[in-house]
C-alpha positions as a printed NumPy array, in Angstrom:
array([[ 13.127, 152.48 ,  88.643],
       [ 14.351, 156.028,  88.742],
       [ 16.354, 155.351,  91.88 ],
       [ 17.975, 152.286,  90.307],
       [ 18.959, 154.274,  87.2  ],
       [ 20.387, 157.072,  89.329],
       [ 22.4  , 154.607,  91.396],
       [ 23.686, 152.926,  88.231],
       [ 24.633, 156.294,  86.7  ],
       [ 26.313, 157.388,  89.924],
       [ 28.184, 154.106,  90.206],
       [ 29.338, 154.33 ,  86.569],
       [ 30.448, 157.928,  87.076],
       [ 32.338, 157.013,  90.242],
       [ 34.001, 154.071,  88.466],
       [ 35.095, 156.323,  85.598],
       [ 36.463, 158.877,  88.053],
       [ 38.363, 156.214,  89.933],
       [ 39.855, 154.909,  86.707],
       [ 40.99 , 158.374,  85.722],
       [ 42.335, 159.177,  89.166],
       [ 43.942, 155.809,  89.977],
       [ 47.501, 156.857,  89.111],
       [ 47.104, 160.026,  91.179],
       [ 45.558, 158.05 ,  94.043],
       [ 48.448, 155.565,  93.947],
       [ 51.003, 158.388,  94.094],
       [ 49.22 , 159.956,  97.059],
       [ 49.026, 156.615,  98.834],
       [ 52.717, 155.908,  98.293],
       [ 53.665, 159.393,  99.506],
       [ 55.023, 160.645,  96.17 ],
       [ 54.403, 164.308,  95.648],
       [ 53.763, 165.663,  92.197],
       [ 57.145, 166.799,  90.939],
       [ 57.86 , 169.557,  88.485],
       [ 59.281, 168.34 ,  85.171],
       [ 63.051, 167.879,  85.194],
       [ 64.91 , 170.902,  83.911],
       [ 68.139, 171.033,  82.007],
       [ 71.294, 171.754,  83.936],
       [ 72.189, 175.393,  84.314],
       [ 74.368, 176.723,  81.523],
       [ 77.845, 178.001,  82.283],
       [ 78.217, 181.685,  82.988],
       [ 79.965, 182.245,  79.643],
       [ 76.892, 181.061,  77.727],
       [ 74.656, 183.294,  79.825],
       [ 76.908, 186.276,  79.116],
       [ 76.733, 185.539,  75.361],
       [ 72.934, 185.472,  75.487],
       [ 72.819, 188.79 ,  77.326],
       [ 75.224, 190.37 ,  74.832],
       [ 73.167, 189.314,  71.792],
       [ 69.836, 190.998,  71.066],
       [ 66.811, 188.783,  71.565],
       [ 66.282, 186.387,  68.667],
       [ 69.753, 186.932,  67.239],
       [ 72.887, 184.854,  67.562],
       [ 75.923, 186.137,  69.382],
       [ 78.676, 186.651,  66.808],
       [ 82.02 , 185.08 ,  67.486],
       [ 85.103, 186.801,  66.134],
       [ 86.465, 183.636,  64.472],
       [ 83.465, 182.921,  62.229],
       [ 84.253, 185.283,  59.35 ],
       [ 87.883, 184.182,  59.262],
       [ 86.963, 180.663,  58.075],
       [ 84.865, 182.152,  55.28 ],
       [ 87.697, 184.538,  54.393],
       [ 90.256, 181.712,  54.47 ],
       [ 88.069, 179.719,  52.089],
       [ 87.688, 182.71 ,  49.765],
       [ 91.429, 183.372,  49.703],
       [ 92.148, 179.723,  48.909],
       [ 89.529, 179.554,  46.154],
       [ 90.879, 182.772,  44.66 ],
       [ 94.41 , 181.345,  44.624],
       [ 93.05 , 178.326,  42.694],
       [ 91.471, 180.604,  40.054],
       [ 87.835, 180.339,  41.148],
       [ 85.743, 183.139,  39.67 ],
       [ 83.154, 185.555,  41.061],
       [ 83.667, 184.692,  44.748],
       [ 81.021, 186.052,  47.123],
       [ 80.456, 185.847,  50.888],
       [ 76.792, 185.99 ,  51.905],
       [ 76.066, 186.738,  55.557],
       [ 72.879, 184.72 ,  56.212],
       [ 72.797, 184.864,  60.028],
       [ 69.622, 186.949,  59.939],
       [ 67.904, 184.632,  57.449],
       [ 68.532, 181.043,  58.564],
       [ 69.727, 178.914,  61.434],
       [ 71.472, 176.44 ,  59.108],
       [ 74.696, 178.395,  58.957],
       [ 76.135, 181.882,  59.282],
       [ 77.827, 182.333,  55.901],
       [ 77.56 , 181.093,  52.337],
       [ 80.684, 181.237,  50.222],
       [ 79.663, 181.096,  46.565],
       [ 82.199, 180.663,  43.753],
       [ 82.305, 179.533,  40.138],
       [ 84.516, 177.225,  38.154],
       [ 84.751, 177.406,  34.373],
       [ 83.818, 173.762,  33.826],
       [ 82.911, 170.563,  35.671],
       [ 86.557, 169.502,  35.995],
       [ 87.501, 172.773,  37.675],
       [ 84.473, 172.617,  40.004],
       [ 85.504, 169.108,  41.132],
       [ 89.123, 170.178,  41.544],
       [ 88.178, 173.282,  43.562],
       [ 85.982, 171.236,  45.916],
       [ 88.56 , 168.49 ,  46.404],
       [ 91.574, 170.78 ,  46.899],
       [ 89.614, 172.993,  49.329],
       [ 88.577, 169.928,  51.285],
       [ 92.208, 168.664,  51.371],
       [ 93.599, 172.065,  52.37 ],
       [ 91.17 , 172.489,  55.287],
       [ 91.685, 168.855,  56.359],
       [ 95.39 , 169.678,  56.831],
       [ 94.272, 172.268,  59.407],
       [ 92.003, 169.72 ,  61.09 ],
       [ 88.778, 171.103,  59.613],
       [ 86.651, 168.377,  58.038],
       [ 83.355, 169.   ,  56.242],
       [ 80.253, 167.674,  57.942],
       [ 78.741, 166.839,  54.563],
       [ 79.609, 167.114,  50.905],
       [ 77.214, 166.88 ,  47.996],
       [ 77.436, 167.08 ,  44.215],
       [ 81.22 , 167.115,  43.996],
       [ 81.432, 164.09 ,  41.678],
       [ 79.013, 165.563,  39.142],
       [ 80.901, 168.865,  39.03 ],
       [ 77.9  , 171.087,  38.384],
       [ 77.264, 172.271,  41.95 ],
       [ 79.504, 171.149,  44.789],
       [ 78.447, 171.869,  48.37 ],
       [ 80.801, 171.524,  51.337],
       [ 79.246, 172.009,  54.781],
       [ 81.695, 173.309,  57.387],
       [ 79.086, 174.014,  60.051],
       [ 78.901, 177.798,  60.194],
       [ 80.078, 178.126,  56.582],
       [ 78.46 , 176.448,  53.573],
       [ 80.622, 176.509,  50.448],
       [ 78.82 , 176.407,  47.085],
       [ 80.987, 175.948,  44.008],
       [ 79.063, 176.068,  40.736],
       [ 79.784, 175.779,  37.059],
       [ 78.629, 178.888,  35.19 ],
       [ 75.368, 177.418,  33.9  ],
       [ 74.204, 176.145,  37.313],
       [ 75.138, 179.39 ,  39.031],
       [ 73.03 , 181.408,  36.619],
       [ 70.112, 179.01 ,  37.059],
       [ 70.084, 178.889,  40.898],
       [ 71.363, 182.435,  41.473],
       [ 71.829, 182.148,  45.264],
       [ 72.813, 185.8  ,  45.539],
       [ 69.331, 186.804,  44.408],
       [ 67.639, 184.368,  46.8  ],
       [ 69.674, 185.155,  49.909],
       [ 71.123, 188.616,  49.266],
       [ 69.717, 191.987,  50.23 ],
       [ 72.619, 194.198,  49.237],
       [ 74.101, 194.777,  52.677],
       [ 74.831, 191.109,  53.384],
       [ 76.78 , 190.417,  50.165],
       [ 80.52 , 190.928,  49.963],
       [ 82.427, 190.277,  46.738],
       [ 85.87 , 188.815,  47.311],
       [ 88.726, 190.698,  45.692],
       [ 92.431, 189.962,  46.118]])
């Protein structure tokens, strides 16, 4: 009886092993060698140079990025937006590089600022990826990729206070004409 049990156990163990190893056995039999996982194509030399130039864990800064934020600030200032601030959030999030925060005196002005900014940048071929809250006029958000524009009415700006959440003193720049 002991021999029969041992043979049954051995046979069951061999069957389990065969089941587990069948795909590997088939590959060996067909001559396929185990291949390393496919890797992405090599990046161009320019991308490699950017990575080397930037410290580890930090994005390489392009010269053109602040100019979009500054263009937006200048336009909002010309349309009488109040308390315009540029927040450099590159060190804090991967969502974008800059927040531009501005205020309108009322919901009508907030809507008008969002819509005229969107129209002005569209003339230059720059379209927002997303827009939220513009119709309500309390807090309009326009997403231009590396720059997120937040236009608040006074009450919403005091409530959310993005400068307090994202600012550390050295990454806040008040816009002045």
